[in-house]
Steps between C-alpha positions, in 0.01 A plus 500: 500500500663322201341282244695203616346532844149461388557260208504124590839346462569180300525276811170635622325442172646138512372460860152612402508274189587213733237569760221603261551323177142541396540882483773465230386197293193288510545138548546298194172295555299821539656648181417194295143495654442858388647422159273186468188694583594770236573226244174318587283814461669587165426137390136535599473828320646367182276190516207723553578701187527170309182368643288798380690524174632844556711512196668804354287444184183523694612815679589656160172402338302615811679842499408547127131413573497727789633780296231445238231507776639823638470667160142383479429666836611847404330734522255388769136550411170489695313348197219734574386309798656700787189489706496123492864488617428740779199295616714184483785674706220608749406132526854408572540753776159398655615137483822573680342724763213256594729208494743664727237633722335161555838335563605779744179472695516117512867503599463725797340245733679213344820679580421487865416132474833425334697698744687285753476749779121532464411133444775302678359157427768329297269265307252782398794720405672228281184391331390846419839600364513190276155599358645833421803344330262292272317823404815680422634210302225547233586782267240772431461401140392154600240649730373714223460209264318311762264796579453566128379142462283537819329840477567576130706764320518851639643719778324304775723199436800729524386653822471150662831382369691806624305478842572135552858517391587807694326387833759256568799731442332787701418273783869385534623861489244603755575218729876580492433863582265385784774274630763764505309764699661662795392309813528792740163652389334160545637451844399850608143447364468170679645642821213776483246214504422463132373162382631332185279662244565843655871446493479401123297809439703751701861361481533290194273659223654850546843353437428284199243722334750707301675180382159370390396800312844522327488148386140539381604795279809325371288197406246729320791642301608145414159373415439779236779315302357157590146599396639590157645149465179342624313679224687298239364173640142622485457708828419814300649849529776656303684179472226343291509798260879460471478136425230547234709769323805272502298205357383709196840660461400852584841580657458870482194469714682244721778760563237766591355264756841426642583873530154545684597225735850630565371862583232360723735285705752781523229737633378239751868425600549872580179552690543175700858589606385844627218345688707229647746767616227688662374178679831360629656848549842599388797355670 
């Protein structure tokens, strides 16, 4: 077989170009529409830089200041209060654990109420989902500030902020997992004479339980970071110690606290990934 026998001839290419012009060149209107989108996005980006006064001089001065702070951080130091930092780190871990636990327990039944295949009533489903949207729309830092004002400073305010913020996200994830279950086990259980609650217990929960546990572990890992930030606004824990050291310009101790946080998060990330792999199984 020669090359000419498999290579399209000029007349064939011309015929294809005539029959399918969009394969060879986009229409002029479509090309200008794409160019207009790119130009518009570039204009918005440039306007945003001007709006926030992101000038090269500010970048240069900020880099110099950052270099000065890095020199103050080295070498990291405990300041002779390692036990205080470890206790604060324990408070952060406890805050993340209890907040995640409360939100996971609360989201488990709420996920069934938000699932369309469990509660088919359109009005109830729509109203419940909008309530979850409102809760998700409020950032965890805002919840922390509210609860610090309501119950006072300390880890309890952080636990409440994490629990209330996460329950909306977990409920949505749990509801989506419940809506996507395989219907064959449900139909088989119902055909065997099971009622609605028995069907949920025997056919739905075994399918969604690995997803629920996996999401709970992931949120615990994420909440360790969030609990650190909540400490800065008065919720206690290692974040409070970090903010205090920054305020008094003890940058060497601040770096030591940051290193503690990074090591802790890395360990939790490793362990949670191993546990999630055990729960959901290797594919």
